[in-house]
PyMOL CGO cylinders between C-alpha atoms (Angstrom):
from pymol import cmd
from pymol.cgo import CYLINDER

trace = [
    CYLINDER, 14.38, -12.47, 0.62, 13.15, -15.98, -0.07, 0.3, 1, 1, 1, 1, 1, 1,
    CYLINDER, 13.15, -15.98, -0.07, 12.68, -16.90, -3.67, 0.3, 1, 1, 1, 1, 1, 1,
    CYLINDER, 12.68, -16.90, -3.67, 9.20, -17.48, -4.93, 0.3, 1, 1, 1, 1, 1, 1,
    CYLINDER, 9.20, -17.48, -4.93, 8.44, -21.10, -5.76, 0.3, 1, 1, 1, 1, 1, 1,
    CYLINDER, 8.44, -21.10, -5.76, 8.33, -21.95, -9.43, 0.3, 1, 1, 1, 1, 1, 1,
    CYLINDER, 8.33, -21.95, -9.43, 4.91, -21.86, -11.01, 0.3, 1, 1, 1, 1, 1, 1,
    CYLINDER, 4.91, -21.86, -11.01, 5.79, -24.34, -13.72, 0.3, 1, 1, 1, 1, 1, 1,
    CYLINDER, 5.79, -24.34, -13.72, 3.88, -27.58, -13.57, 0.3, 1, 1, 1, 1, 1, 1,
    CYLINDER, 3.88, -27.58, -13.57, 5.87, -30.69, -12.91, 0.3, 1, 1, 1, 1, 1, 1,
    CYLINDER, 5.87, -30.69, -12.91, 5.74, -33.48, -15.38, 0.3, 1, 1, 1, 1, 1, 1,
    CYLINDER, 5.74, -33.48, -15.38, 4.31, -36.68, -14.03, 0.3, 1, 1, 1, 1, 1, 1,
    CYLINDER, 4.31, -36.68, -14.03, 2.66, -39.89, -14.97, 0.3, 1, 1, 1, 1, 1, 1,
    CYLINDER, 2.66, -39.89, -14.97, -0.73, -40.12, -16.60, 0.3, 1, 1, 1, 1, 1, 1,
    CYLINDER, -0.73, -40.12, -16.60, -2.20, -41.02, -13.21, 0.3, 1, 1, 1, 1, 1, 1,
    CYLINDER, -2.20, -41.02, -13.21, -1.03, -37.68, -11.75, 0.3, 1, 1, 1, 1, 1, 1,
    CYLINDER, -1.03, -37.68, -11.75, -3.28, -35.71, -14.09, 0.3, 1, 1, 1, 1, 1, 1,
    CYLINDER, -3.28, -35.71, -14.09, -6.30, -37.65, -12.83, 0.3, 1, 1, 1, 1, 1, 1,
    CYLINDER, -6.30, -37.65, -12.83, -5.71, -36.78, -9.17, 0.3, 1, 1, 1, 1, 1, 1,
    CYLINDER, -5.71, -36.78, -9.17, -7.87, -33.95, -7.89, 0.3, 1, 1, 1, 1, 1, 1,
    CYLINDER, -7.87, -33.95, -7.89, -5.94, -30.90, -6.68, 0.3, 1, 1, 1, 1, 1, 1,
    CYLINDER, -5.94, -30.90, -6.68, -5.01, -30.99, -2.99, 0.3, 1, 1, 1, 1, 1, 1,
    CYLINDER, -5.01, -30.99, -2.99, -7.67, -29.15, -1.02, 0.3, 1, 1, 1, 1, 1, 1,
    CYLINDER, -7.67, -29.15, -1.02, -7.75, -28.18, 2.64, 0.3, 1, 1, 1, 1, 1, 1,
    CYLINDER, -7.75, -28.18, 2.64, -10.67, -28.60, 5.05, 0.3, 1, 1, 1, 1, 1, 1,
    CYLINDER, -10.67, -28.60, 5.05, -12.36, -25.49, 3.60, 0.3, 1, 1, 1, 1, 1, 1,
    CYLINDER, -12.36, -25.49, 3.60, -12.18, -27.01, 0.12, 0.3, 1, 1, 1, 1, 1, 1,
    CYLINDER, -12.18, -27.01, 0.12, -9.58, -24.52, -1.15, 0.3, 1, 1, 1, 1, 1, 1,
    CYLINDER, -9.58, -24.52, -1.15, -6.91, -25.76, -3.53, 0.3, 1, 1, 1, 1, 1, 1,
    CYLINDER, -6.91, -25.76, -3.53, -3.64, -25.35, -1.63, 0.3, 1, 1, 1, 1, 1, 1,
    CYLINDER, -3.64, -25.35, -1.63, -1.55, -24.69, -4.74, 0.3, 1, 1, 1, 1, 1, 1,
    CYLINDER, -1.55, -24.69, -4.74, -3.85, -21.82, -5.73, 0.3, 1, 1, 1, 1, 1, 1,
    CYLINDER, -3.85, -21.82, -5.73, -3.73, -20.44, -2.18, 0.3, 1, 1, 1, 1, 1, 1,
    CYLINDER, -3.73, -20.44, -2.18, 0.08, -20.62, -2.15, 0.3, 1, 1, 1, 1, 1, 1,
    CYLINDER, 0.08, -20.62, -2.15, 0.29, -18.94, -5.56, 0.3, 1, 1, 1, 1, 1, 1,
    CYLINDER, 0.29, -18.94, -5.56, -2.13, -16.22, -4.42, 0.3, 1, 1, 1, 1, 1, 1,
    CYLINDER, -2.13, -16.22, -4.42, -0.06, -15.49, -1.29, 0.3, 1, 1, 1, 1, 1, 1,
    CYLINDER, -0.06, -15.49, -1.29, 3.19, -15.34, -3.27, 0.3, 1, 1, 1, 1, 1, 1,
    CYLINDER, 3.19, -15.34, -3.27, 1.62, -13.09, -5.90, 0.3, 1, 1, 1, 1, 1, 1,
    CYLINDER, 1.62, -13.09, -5.90, 0.40, -10.68, -3.20, 0.3, 1, 1, 1, 1, 1, 1,
    CYLINDER, 0.40, -10.68, -3.20, 3.89, -10.68, -1.65, 0.3, 1, 1, 1, 1, 1, 1,
    CYLINDER, 3.89, -10.68, -1.65, 5.41, -10.00, -5.07, 0.3, 1, 1, 1, 1, 1, 1,
    CYLINDER, 5.41, -10.00, -5.07, 2.97, -7.16, -5.74, 0.3, 1, 1, 1, 1, 1, 1,
    CYLINDER, 2.97, -7.16, -5.74, 3.97, -5.62, -2.42, 0.3, 1, 1, 1, 1, 1, 1,
    CYLINDER, 3.97, -5.62, -2.42, 7.67, -5.80, -3.34, 0.3, 1, 1, 1, 1, 1, 1,
    CYLINDER, 7.67, -5.80, -3.34, 7.05, -4.14, -6.71, 0.3, 1, 1, 1, 1, 1, 1,
    CYLINDER, 7.05, -4.14, -6.71, 4.91, -1.40, -5.16, 0.3, 1, 1, 1, 1, 1, 1,
    CYLINDER, 4.91, -1.40, -5.16, 7.65, -0.79, -2.59, 0.3, 1, 1, 1, 1, 1, 1,
    CYLINDER, 7.65, -0.79, -2.59, 10.23, -0.45, -5.39, 0.3, 1, 1, 1, 1, 1, 1,
    CYLINDER, 10.23, -0.45, -5.39, 8.00, 2.02, -7.22, 0.3, 1, 1, 1, 1, 1, 1,
    CYLINDER, 8.00, 2.02, -7.22, 7.49, 4.05, -3.99, 0.3, 1, 1, 1, 1, 1, 1,
    CYLINDER, 7.49, 4.05, -3.99, 11.25, 4.18, -3.46, 0.3, 1, 1, 1, 1, 1, 1,
    CYLINDER, 11.25, 4.18, -3.46, 11.77, 5.33, -7.05, 0.3, 1, 1, 1, 1, 1, 1,
    CYLINDER, 11.77, 5.33, -7.05, 9.34, 8.25, -6.66, 0.3, 1, 1, 1, 1, 1, 1,
    CYLINDER, 9.34, 8.25, -6.66, 10.76, 9.09, -3.23, 0.3, 1, 1, 1, 1, 1, 1,
    CYLINDER, 10.76, 9.09, -3.23, 14.28, 9.18, -4.63, 0.3, 1, 1, 1, 1, 1, 1,
    CYLINDER, 14.28, 9.18, -4.63, 13.11, 11.68, -7.25, 0.3, 1, 1, 1, 1, 1, 1,
    CYLINDER, 13.11, 11.68, -7.25, 12.23, 14.03, -4.35, 0.3, 1, 1, 1, 1, 1, 1,
    CYLINDER, 12.23, 14.03, -4.35, 15.24, 13.12, -2.21, 0.3, 1, 1, 1, 1, 1, 1,
    CYLINDER, 15.24, 13.12, -2.21, 13.15, 11.58, 0.56, 0.3, 1, 1, 1, 1, 1, 1,
    CYLINDER, 13.15, 11.58, 0.56, 12.54, 8.06, 1.91, 0.3, 1, 1, 1, 1, 1, 1,
    CYLINDER, 12.54, 8.06, 1.91, 9.84, 5.64, 0.74, 0.3, 1, 1, 1, 1, 1, 1,
    CYLINDER, 9.84, 5.64, 0.74, 7.81, 6.02, 3.97, 0.3, 1, 1, 1, 1, 1, 1,
    CYLINDER, 7.81, 6.02, 3.97, 8.05, 9.81, 3.67, 0.3, 1, 1, 1, 1, 1, 1,
    CYLINDER, 8.05, 9.81, 3.67, 6.73, 9.54, 0.11, 0.3, 1, 1, 1, 1, 1, 1,
    CYLINDER, 6.73, 9.54, 0.11, 3.78, 7.54, 1.43, 0.3, 1, 1, 1, 1, 1, 1,
    CYLINDER, 3.78, 7.54, 1.43, 3.09, 10.21, 4.06, 0.3, 1, 1, 1, 1, 1, 1,
    CYLINDER, 3.09, 10.21, 4.06, 3.05, 12.87, 1.35, 0.3, 1, 1, 1, 1, 1, 1,
    CYLINDER, 3.05, 12.87, 1.35, 0.72, 10.76, -0.78, 0.3, 1, 1, 1, 1, 1, 1,
    CYLINDER, 0.72, 10.76, -0.78, -1.63, 10.17, 2.17, 0.3, 1, 1, 1, 1, 1, 1,
    CYLINDER, -1.63, 10.17, 2.17, -1.69, 13.88, 3.03, 0.3, 1, 1, 1, 1, 1, 1,
    CYLINDER, -1.69, 13.88, 3.03, -2.38, 14.70, -0.61, 0.3, 1, 1, 1, 1, 1, 1,
    CYLINDER, -2.38, 14.70, -0.61, -5.24, 12.19, -0.79, 0.3, 1, 1, 1, 1, 1, 1,
    CYLINDER, -5.24, 12.19, -0.79, -6.81, 13.09, 2.56, 0.3, 1, 1, 1, 1, 1, 1,
    CYLINDER, -6.81, 13.09, 2.56, -6.43, 16.87, 2.68, 0.3, 1, 1, 1, 1, 1, 1,
    CYLINDER, -6.43, 16.87, 2.68, -9.57, 18.76, 1.72, 0.3, 1, 1, 1, 1, 1, 1,
    CYLINDER, -9.57, 18.76, 1.72, -7.99, 22.19, 2.22, 0.3, 1, 1, 1, 1, 1, 1,
    CYLINDER, -7.99, 22.19, 2.22, -7.88, 22.37, 6.01, 0.3, 1, 1, 1, 1, 1, 1,
    CYLINDER, -7.88, 22.37, 6.01, -5.01, 19.97, 6.71, 0.3, 1, 1, 1, 1, 1, 1,
    CYLINDER, -5.01, 19.97, 6.71, -4.99, 16.36, 7.87, 0.3, 1, 1, 1, 1, 1, 1,
    CYLINDER, -4.99, 16.36, 7.87, -4.61, 15.13, 11.46, 0.3, 1, 1, 1, 1, 1, 1,
    CYLINDER, -4.61, 15.13, 11.46, -1.64, 12.86, 12.16, 0.3, 1, 1, 1, 1, 1, 1,
    CYLINDER, -1.64, 12.86, 12.16, -4.04, 10.13, 13.35, 0.3, 1, 1, 1, 1, 1, 1,
    CYLINDER, -4.04, 10.13, 13.35, -5.76, 10.03, 9.94, 0.3, 1, 1, 1, 1, 1, 1,
    CYLINDER, -5.76, 10.03, 9.94, -2.47, 9.63, 8.07, 0.3, 1, 1, 1, 1, 1, 1,
    CYLINDER, -2.47, 9.63, 8.07, -1.27, 6.96, 10.51, 0.3, 1, 1, 1, 1, 1, 1,
    CYLINDER, -1.27, 6.96, 10.51, -4.57, 5.07, 10.14, 0.3, 1, 1, 1, 1, 1, 1,
    CYLINDER, -4.57, 5.07, 10.14, -4.34, 5.18, 6.34, 0.3, 1, 1, 1, 1, 1, 1,
    CYLINDER, -4.34, 5.18, 6.34, -0.76, 3.91, 6.38, 0.3, 1, 1, 1, 1, 1, 1,
    CYLINDER, -0.76, 3.91, 6.38, -1.29, 1.44, 9.26, 0.3, 1, 1, 1, 1, 1, 1,
    CYLINDER, -1.29, 1.44, 9.26, 1.62, 2.87, 11.22, 0.3, 1, 1, 1, 1, 1, 1,
    CYLINDER, 1.62, 2.87, 11.22, 1.99, 4.33, 14.70, 0.3, 1, 1, 1, 1, 1, 1,
    CYLINDER, 1.99, 4.33, 14.70, 1.11, 8.05, 14.96, 0.3, 1, 1, 1, 1, 1, 1,
    CYLINDER, 1.11, 8.05, 14.96, 4.51, 8.75, 16.54, 0.3, 1, 1, 1, 1, 1, 1,
    CYLINDER, 4.51, 8.75, 16.54, 6.16, 7.54, 13.32, 0.3, 1, 1, 1, 1, 1, 1,
    CYLINDER, 6.16, 7.54, 13.32, 4.06, 9.95, 11.24, 0.3, 1, 1, 1, 1, 1, 1,
    CYLINDER, 4.06, 9.95, 11.24, 4.83, 12.77, 13.69, 0.3, 1, 1, 1, 1, 1, 1,
    CYLINDER, 4.83, 12.77, 13.69, 8.59, 12.15, 13.51, 0.3, 1, 1, 1, 1, 1, 1,
    CYLINDER, 8.59, 12.15, 13.51, 8.67, 11.79, 9.72, 0.3, 1, 1, 1, 1, 1, 1,
    CYLINDER, 8.67, 11.79, 9.72, 6.36, 14.75, 9.08, 0.3, 1, 1, 1, 1, 1, 1,
    CYLINDER, 6.36, 14.75, 9.08, 8.63, 16.95, 11.24, 0.3, 1, 1, 1, 1, 1, 1,
    CYLINDER, 8.63, 16.95, 11.24, 11.55, 15.92, 8.99, 0.3, 1, 1, 1, 1, 1, 1,
    CYLINDER, 11.55, 15.92, 8.99, 9.44, 16.62, 5.93, 0.3, 1, 1, 1, 1, 1, 1,
    CYLINDER, 9.44, 16.62, 5.93, 8.53, 20.04, 7.35, 0.3, 1, 1, 1, 1, 1, 1,
    CYLINDER, 8.53, 20.04, 7.35, 12.21, 20.79, 8.04, 0.3, 1, 1, 1, 1, 1, 1,
    CYLINDER, 12.21, 20.79, 8.04, 12.95, 19.98, 4.37, 0.3, 1, 1, 1, 1, 1, 1,
    CYLINDER, 12.95, 19.98, 4.37, 10.08, 22.14, 3.15, 0.3, 1, 1, 1, 1, 1, 1,
    CYLINDER, 10.08, 22.14, 3.15, 7.67, 19.39, 2.05, 0.3, 1, 1, 1, 1, 1, 1,
    CYLINDER, 7.67, 19.39, 2.05, 4.89, 19.78, 4.62, 0.3, 1, 1, 1, 1, 1, 1,
    CYLINDER, 4.89, 19.78, 4.62, 3.27, 22.38, 6.80, 0.3, 1, 1, 1, 1, 1, 1,
    CYLINDER, 3.27, 22.38, 6.80, 2.24, 21.45, 10.31, 0.3, 1, 1, 1, 1, 1, 1,
    CYLINDER, 2.24, 21.45, 10.31, -0.12, 23.68, 12.29, 0.3, 1, 1, 1, 1, 1, 1,
    CYLINDER, -0.12, 23.68, 12.29, -2.12, 23.14, 15.47, 0.3, 1, 1, 1, 1, 1, 1,
    CYLINDER, -2.12, 23.14, 15.47, -5.85, 22.69, 14.93, 0.3, 1, 1, 1, 1, 1, 1,
    CYLINDER, -5.85, 22.69, 14.93, -7.92, 25.74, 15.83, 0.3, 1, 1, 1, 1, 1, 1,
    CYLINDER, -7.92, 25.74, 15.83, -10.45, 23.38, 17.42, 0.3, 1, 1, 1, 1, 1, 1,
    CYLINDER, -10.45, 23.38, 17.42, -7.98, 21.37, 19.51, 0.3, 1, 1, 1, 1, 1, 1,
    CYLINDER, -7.98, 21.37, 19.51, -4.39, 22.55, 19.98, 0.3, 1, 1, 1, 1, 1, 1,
    CYLINDER, -4.39, 22.55, 19.98, -3.31, 18.96, 20.75, 0.3, 1, 1, 1, 1, 1, 1,
    CYLINDER, -3.31, 18.96, 20.75, -4.12, 18.00, 17.16, 0.3, 1, 1, 1, 1, 1, 1,
    CYLINDER, -4.12, 18.00, 17.16, -1.56, 18.79, 14.47, 0.3, 1, 1, 1, 1, 1, 1,
    CYLINDER, -1.56, 18.79, 14.47, -2.91, 19.34, 10.97, 0.3, 1, 1, 1, 1, 1, 1,
    CYLINDER, -2.91, 19.34, 10.97, -0.56, 18.57, 8.10, 0.3, 1, 1, 1, 1, 1, 1,
    CYLINDER, -0.56, 18.57, 8.10, -0.71, 19.77, 4.52, 0.3, 1, 1, 1, 1, 1, 1,
    CYLINDER, -0.71, 19.77, 4.52, 1.59, 19.67, 1.53, 0.3, 1, 1, 1, 1, 1, 1,
    CYLINDER, 1.59, 19.67, 1.53, 3.83, 22.68, 1.05, 0.3, 1, 1, 1, 1, 1, 1,
    CYLINDER, 3.83, 22.68, 1.05, 3.93, 24.51, -2.27, 0.3, 1, 1, 1, 1, 1, 1,
    CYLINDER, 3.93, 24.51, -2.27, 7.37, 22.94, -2.80, 0.3, 1, 1, 1, 1, 1, 1,
    CYLINDER, 7.37, 22.94, -2.80, 5.96, 19.40, -2.39, 0.3, 1, 1, 1, 1, 1, 1,
    CYLINDER, 5.96, 19.40, -2.39, 2.94, 20.12, -4.57, 0.3, 1, 1, 1, 1, 1, 1,
    CYLINDER, 2.94, 20.12, -4.57, 5.16, 21.48, -7.36, 0.3, 1, 1, 1, 1, 1, 1,
    CYLINDER, 5.16, 21.48, -7.36, 7.63, 18.58, -7.20, 0.3, 1, 1, 1, 1, 1, 1,
    CYLINDER, 7.63, 18.58, -7.20, 4.82, 16.00, -7.17, 0.3, 1, 1, 1, 1, 1, 1,
    CYLINDER, 4.82, 16.00, -7.17, 3.14, 17.81, -10.09, 0.3, 1, 1, 1, 1, 1, 1,
    CYLINDER, 3.14, 17.81, -10.09, 6.40, 17.53, -12.08, 0.3, 1, 1, 1, 1, 1, 1,
    CYLINDER, 6.40, 17.53, -12.08, 6.17, 13.75, -11.68, 0.3, 1, 1, 1, 1, 1, 1,
    CYLINDER, 6.17, 13.75, -11.68, 2.46, 13.55, -12.52, 0.3, 1, 1, 1, 1, 1, 1,
    CYLINDER, 2.46, 13.55, -12.52, 2.73, 12.73, -16.23, 0.3, 1, 1, 1, 1, 1, 1,
    CYLINDER, 2.73, 12.73, -16.23, 5.24, 9.93, -15.57, 0.3, 1, 1, 1, 1, 1, 1,
    CYLINDER, 5.24, 9.93, -15.57, 3.11, 8.60, -12.71, 0.3, 1, 1, 1, 1, 1, 1,
    CYLINDER, 3.11, 8.60, -12.71, 0.02, 8.73, -14.95, 0.3, 1, 1, 1, 1, 1, 1,
    CYLINDER, 0.02, 8.73, -14.95, 1.81, 6.84, -17.74, 0.3, 1, 1, 1, 1, 1, 1,
    CYLINDER, 1.81, 6.84, -17.74, 2.94, 4.19, -15.27, 0.3, 1, 1, 1, 1, 1, 1,
    CYLINDER, 2.94, 4.19, -15.27, -0.58, 3.86, -13.84, 0.3, 1, 1, 1, 1, 1, 1,
    CYLINDER, -0.58, 3.86, -13.84, -2.02, 3.50, -17.37, 0.3, 1, 1, 1, 1, 1, 1,
    CYLINDER, -2.02, 3.50, -17.37, 0.54, 0.80, -18.18, 0.3, 1, 1, 1, 1, 1, 1,
    CYLINDER, 0.54, 0.80, -18.18, -0.06, -1.14, -14.96, 0.3, 1, 1, 1, 1, 1, 1,
    CYLINDER, -0.06, -1.14, -14.96, -3.85, -0.96, -15.23, 0.3, 1, 1, 1, 1, 1, 1,
    CYLINDER, -3.85, -0.96, -15.23, -4.11, -1.54, -18.99, 0.3, 1, 1, 1, 1, 1, 1,
    CYLINDER, -4.11, -1.54, -18.99, -6.83, -4.06, -19.69, 0.3, 1, 1, 1, 1, 1, 1,
    CYLINDER, -6.83, -4.06, -19.69, -8.80, -3.33, -16.51, 0.3, 1, 1, 1, 1, 1, 1,
    CYLINDER, -8.80, -3.33, -16.51, -12.06, -1.49, -17.08, 0.3, 1, 1, 1, 1, 1, 1,
    CYLINDER, -12.06, -1.49, -17.08, -13.84, 0.40, -14.27, 0.3, 1, 1, 1, 1, 1, 1,
    CYLINDER, -13.84, 0.40, -14.27, -16.14, -2.48, -13.34, 0.3, 1, 1, 1, 1, 1, 1,
    CYLINDER, -16.14, -2.48, -13.34, -13.23, -4.93, -13.12, 0.3, 1, 1, 1, 1, 1, 1,
    CYLINDER, -13.23, -4.93, -13.12, -11.21, -2.50, -11.00, 0.3, 1, 1, 1, 1, 1, 1,
    CYLINDER, -11.21, -2.50, -11.00, -14.22, -1.93, -8.75, 0.3, 1, 1, 1, 1, 1, 1,
    CYLINDER, -14.22, -1.93, -8.75, -14.67, -5.68, -8.27, 0.3, 1, 1, 1, 1, 1, 1,
    CYLINDER, -14.67, -5.68, -8.27, -10.96, -6.24, -7.57, 0.3, 1, 1, 1, 1, 1, 1,
    CYLINDER, -10.96, -6.24, -7.57, -10.94, -3.31, -5.15, 0.3, 1, 1, 1, 1, 1, 1,
    CYLINDER, -10.94, -3.31, -5.15, -13.95, -4.70, -3.28, 0.3, 1, 1, 1, 1, 1, 1,
    CYLINDER, -13.95, -4.70, -3.28, -12.33, -8.14, -3.03, 0.3, 1, 1, 1, 1, 1, 1,
    CYLINDER, -12.33, -8.14, -3.03, -9.03, -6.65, -1.85, 0.3, 1, 1, 1, 1, 1, 1,
    CYLINDER, -9.03, -6.65, -1.85, -10.86, -4.52, 0.75, 0.3, 1, 1, 1, 1, 1, 1,
    CYLINDER, -10.86, -4.52, 0.75, -12.57, -7.64, 2.08, 0.3, 1, 1, 1, 1, 1, 1,
    CYLINDER, -12.57, -7.64, 2.08, -9.24, -9.48, 2.15, 0.3, 1, 1, 1, 1, 1, 1,
    CYLINDER, -9.24, -9.48, 2.15, -7.58, -6.53, 3.92, 0.3, 1, 1, 1, 1, 1, 1,
    CYLINDER, -7.58, -6.53, 3.92, -10.33, -6.53, 6.57, 0.3, 1, 1, 1, 1, 1, 1,
    CYLINDER, -10.33, -6.53, 6.57, -9.94, -10.27, 7.16, 0.3, 1, 1, 1, 1, 1, 1,
    CYLINDER, -9.94, -10.27, 7.16, -6.15, -9.91, 7.39, 0.3, 1, 1, 1, 1, 1, 1,
    CYLINDER, -6.15, -9.91, 7.39, -6.56, -7.12, 9.96, 0.3, 1, 1, 1, 1, 1, 1,
    CYLINDER, -6.56, -7.12, 9.96, -8.82, -9.40, 12.01, 0.3, 1, 1, 1, 1, 1, 1,
    CYLINDER, -8.82, -9.40, 12.01, -6.41, -12.31, 11.59, 0.3, 1, 1, 1, 1, 1, 1,
    CYLINDER, -6.41, -12.31, 11.59, -3.58, -10.12, 12.87, 0.3, 1, 1, 1, 1, 1, 1,
    CYLINDER, -3.58, -10.12, 12.87, -5.65, -9.26, 15.95, 0.3, 1, 1, 1, 1, 1, 1,
    CYLINDER, -5.65, -9.26, 15.95, -6.50, -12.93, 16.47, 0.3, 1, 1, 1, 1, 1, 1,
    CYLINDER, -6.50, -12.93, 16.47, -2.81, -13.87, 16.36, 0.3, 1, 1, 1, 1, 1, 1,
    CYLINDER, -2.81, -13.87, 16.36, -1.93, -11.07, 18.77, 0.3, 1, 1, 1, 1, 1, 1,
    CYLINDER, -1.93, -11.07, 18.77, -4.59, -12.30, 21.21, 0.3, 1, 1, 1, 1, 1, 1,
    CYLINDER, -4.59, -12.30, 21.21, -3.40, -15.91, 20.91, 0.3, 1, 1, 1, 1, 1, 1,
    CYLINDER, -3.40, -15.91, 20.91, 0.26, -14.94, 21.43, 0.3, 1, 1, 1, 1, 1, 1,
]
cmd.load_cgo(trace, "trace")
């Protein structure tokens, strides 16, 4: 993985401090944009490491942990369709199908055909998965409290709204690149 550029300011002449920051055509400071992109990449790496830690506690892979978390968040008692989990995780439904079959084999999920449409598979957490996840809950809660210390509800709401807008623009940008390519 490439190293993140240093964020320390370089020392320069007195004239350097009087130069305005380099801005692009949209007026955005390029150094701030670069720092923002690297910080997002770094956050992703740390979140991935945390996912792998929790997954290891259950003896599963990081992506399988994410599938369990998505099922847990989406299930309202009737099971969750594969397509909903794949949409939440931004992965192909065939990946969720393959991984959820492995999770079922290891006793972490239940997969049943929908009573409304037999082509649809509904997934839910098994009792085994629910119990194992519950055993981790206090540690996960402590970690969440540590990570989010200093953020009140209104700040978190604002950050979440900004991140959702950014996510939507990135999704559109991905589509634009795919169409251009």
